[in-house]
C-alpha positions as CSV (number, residue, x, y, z in Angstrom):
1,X,109.6,97.0,37.7
2,X,110.7,99.1,40.7
3,X,111.3,102.1,38.4
4,X,107.8,101.9,37.1
5,X,106.4,102.0,40.6
6,X,108.0,105.4,41.2
7,X,107.1,106.8,37.8
8,X,103.8,107.9,39.2
9,X,105.6,110.5,41.4
10,X,107.4,112.1,38.4
11,X,106.0,115.5,37.5
12,X,104.0,115.2,34.2
13,X,104.9,117.4,31.3
14,X,103.4,118.2,27.9
15,X,105.7,119.4,25.1
16,X,108.4,120.0,27.7
17,X,106.1,122.1,29.9
18,X,105.6,120.9,33.5
19,X,102.0,120.3,34.3
20,X,102.3,120.6,38.0
21,X,101.0,124.1,37.9
22,X,97.8,122.8,36.3
23,X,97.5,120.1,39.0
24,X,97.9,122.8,41.7
25,X,95.4,125.2,40.1
26,X,92.8,122.6,39.2
27,X,91.2,122.2,42.7
28,X,90.3,125.9,42.8
29,X,88.2,125.4,39.7
30,X,86.2,122.6,41.4
31,X,85.1,124.7,44.4
32,X,81.5,126.0,44.2
33,X,81.1,129.7,44.3
34,X,78.4,131.3,46.5
35,X,75.5,132.5,44.4
36,X,73.9,136.0,44.7
37,X,70.6,134.5,46.0
38,X,69.5,134.7,49.6
39,X,69.3,130.9,50.0
40,X,72.3,128.7,49.1
41,X,72.1,125.2,47.7
42,X,73.0,122.1,49.7
43,X,76.6,122.0,48.4
44,X,77.3,125.6,49.3
45,X,75.7,125.1,52.7
46,X,77.7,121.9,53.4
47,X,80.9,123.7,52.4
48,X,80.2,126.7,54.6
49,X,79.3,124.4,57.6
50,X,82.5,122.4,57.2
51,X,84.8,125.5,56.9
52,X,83.1,127.2,59.8
53,X,83.4,124.1,62.1
54,X,87.0,123.5,61.1
55,X,88.0,127.1,61.7
56,X,86.3,127.4,65.0
57,X,87.9,124.2,66.3
58,X,91.4,125.2,64.9
59,X,91.4,128.7,66.4
60,X,89.9,127.7,69.7
61,X,93.2,127.7,71.7
62,X,94.5,130.9,69.9
63,X,94.0,134.4,71.2
64,X,92.4,137.2,69.2
65,X,95.7,138.0,67.5
66,X,95.9,134.6,65.9
67,X,92.4,134.8,64.4
68,X,93.9,136.8,61.6
69,X,95.2,133.5,60.2
70,X,91.7,132.0,59.9
71,X,91.3,132.6,56.2
72,X,94.8,131.3,55.4
73,X,94.4,128.2,57.5
74,X,90.9,127.4,56.1
75,X,92.1,127.9,52.5
76,X,95.2,125.8,53.0
77,X,93.2,123.0,54.6
78,X,90.7,122.8,51.8
79,X,93.4,123.1,49.2
80,X,95.5,120.3,50.6
81,X,92.6,118.1,51.2
82,X,91.3,118.5,47.6
83,X,94.7,117.8,46.1
84,X,95.2,114.7,48.2
85,X,91.7,113.4,47.3
86,X,92.1,114.1,43.6
87,X,95.4,112.2,43.7
88,X,93.6,109.0,44.5
89,X,91.8,109.0,41.2
90,X,93.3,106.8,38.4
91,X,95.7,108.4,36.0
92,X,96.1,111.6,38.1
93,X,99.1,113.3,39.6
94,X,99.4,114.2,43.3
95,X,101.5,117.4,43.7
96,X,101.7,116.8,47.5
97,X,103.9,113.8,46.9
98,X,106.6,116.2,45.9
99,X,108.8,117.2,48.8
100,X,109.7,120.5,47.1
101,X,106.0,121.6,47.1
102,X,105.4,120.6,50.7
103,X,108.6,122.4,51.8
104,X,107.6,125.4,49.8
105,X,104.4,125.5,51.8
106,X,105.9,124.6,55.2
107,X,109.0,126.8,55.3
108,X,107.4,130.2,54.6
109,X,104.4,129.6,57.0
110,X,106.7,128.3,59.8
111,X,109.1,131.2,59.3
112,X,106.1,133.7,59.5
113,X,105.1,132.3,62.9
114,X,108.7,132.6,64.1
115,X,109.0,136.2,62.8
116,X,105.7,137.1,64.5
117,X,106.9,135.7,67.8
118,X,110.2,137.6,67.6
119,X,108.5,140.8,66.7
120,X,105.6,140.8,69.2
121,X,107.1,139.0,72.2
122,X,110.9,138.4,71.7
123,X,111.5,137.4,75.3
124,X,108.8,134.7,75.4
125,X,109.8,133.5,71.9
126,X,113.5,133.1,73.0
127,X,112.3,131.6,76.3
128,X,111.1,128.5,74.5
129,X,114.8,127.7,73.8
130,X,115.5,127.3,77.5
131,X,113.1,125.5,79.9
132,X,112.7,127.1,83.3
133,X,114.8,125.5,86.1
134,X,117.5,124.1,83.8
135,X,120.8,123.4,85.6
136,X,123.6,125.8,84.6
137,X,125.8,123.0,83.1
138,X,123.0,121.9,80.8
139,X,122.1,125.4,79.5
140,X,124.4,125.4,76.4
141,X,123.4,121.9,75.5
142,X,119.6,122.5,75.8
143,X,119.8,125.7,73.8
144,X,121.5,123.9,71.0
145,X,119.0,121.0,71.1
146,X,116.0,123.4,71.2
147,X,117.4,125.4,68.4
148,X,117.8,122.3,66.2
149,X,114.3,121.1,67.1
150,X,113.0,124.6,66.1
151,X,114.6,124.4,62.7
152,X,113.5,120.8,62.1
153,X,109.8,121.8,62.4
154,X,109.3,122.8,58.7
155,X,111.3,119.8,57.6
156,X,109.0,117.5,59.7
157,X,105.9,119.2,58.2
158,X,107.0,118.6,54.6
159,X,108.4,115.1,55.1
160,X,105.4,113.9,57.1
161,X,102.9,114.9,54.3
162,X,105.2,113.6,51.5
163,X,106.0,110.2,53.2
164,X,102.4,109.4,54.2
165,X,101.0,110.1,50.7
166,X,103.9,108.4,48.9
167,X,103.7,105.3,51.1
168,X,99.9,105.0,50.5
169,X,100.2,105.4,46.7
170,X,103.0,102.8,46.5
171,X,101.1,100.3,48.6
172,X,98.0,100.7,46.5
173,X,100.0,100.2,43.3
174,X,101.8,97.1,44.8
175,X,98.6,95.4,45.8
176,X,96.9,96.3,42.5
177,X,99.9,94.7,40.6
178,X,99.6,91.6,42.8
179,X,95.9,91.3,41.9
180,X,96.7,91.2,38.1
181,X,99.5,88.7,38.7
182,X,97.3,86.4,40.9
183,X,94.1,86.6,38.9
184,X,94.9,83.9,36.3
185,X,96.8,81.7,38.8
186,X,94.7,81.9,42.0
187,X,91.4,83.7,41.4
188,X,90.2,83.2,45.0
189,X,93.3,84.9,46.4
190,X,93.0,87.6,43.9
191,X,89.4,88.4,45.0
192,X,90.5,88.5,48.6
193,X,93.4,90.8,47.6
194,X,90.9,93.0,45.8
195,X,88.9,93.3,49.0
196,X,92.0,94.3,50.9
197,X,92.7,96.9,48.1
198,X,89.2,98.3,48.5
199,X,89.7,98.7,52.3
200,X,93.1,100.2,51.8
201,X,91.6,102.7,49.4
202,X,89.1,103.8,52.0
203,X,92.0,104.1,54.5
204,X,93.9,106.3,52.0
205,X,90.9,108.6,51.7
206,X,91.0,109.0,55.4
207,X,94.7,109.5,55.4
208,X,94.4,112.2,52.6
209,X,92.0,114.2,54.8
210,X,93.8,113.6,58.1
211,X,97.2,114.6,56.7
212,X,95.8,117.9,55.4
213,X,94.3,118.5,58.8
214,X,97.5,117.6,60.7
215,X,99.6,119.9,58.5
216,X,97.4,122.9,59.3
217,X,97.0,121.9,62.9
218,X,100.7,121.8,63.5
219,X,101.0,125.3,61.9
220,X,98.4,126.6,64.3
221,X,100.3,125.1,67.3
222,X,103.4,126.8,66.1
223,X,101.5,130.0,65.8
224,X,100.0,129.5,69.3
225,X,103.5,129.6,70.8
226,X,104.2,133.0,69.2
227,X,101.1,135.0,69.6
């Protein structure tokens, strides 16, 4: 039984070919493309308004040099949010429950922010490793601690996204299994459990959107330290 709970996180395959690439590429097909007309439809207008508001809020604390990342951050936000939302549909696979994918997104982007800081302002970038006014005896210890915390950042990004989505999917499956077990025995309890499952599903929809936003927000904060 416990093995079947975790089967949903296994990468699907067809004729020995992993289908995770299809699951990653599918969201881009669903996005509406702007038409050539002067006036857009309601869906395009809503999409443009959402991306504009998100980008303006995300880049507000950044200087002009960080605004070059606007397209990357907006695309990553929409991509992660769409994958997370599609993963809540029945009989679907959520690529962001795979730690390898999340780390593949987190490590290069985090490393890019560090390289930008080292190239543009190496003194300020290295200054983050040692707070001002530190006693002399604590300098080696604090440098080691800050260096470890710096390298833990991409791991925290990937693990946070993976753990939140995995926990939500497992909880939904556990409660759904409990409903099928309780339905012939205690129908009233099963109905109440179904109501809890409905509320949990709404919560997971919010978590899917919030986790995508948090992933991009933390990347913007790392970029803010280095530009």
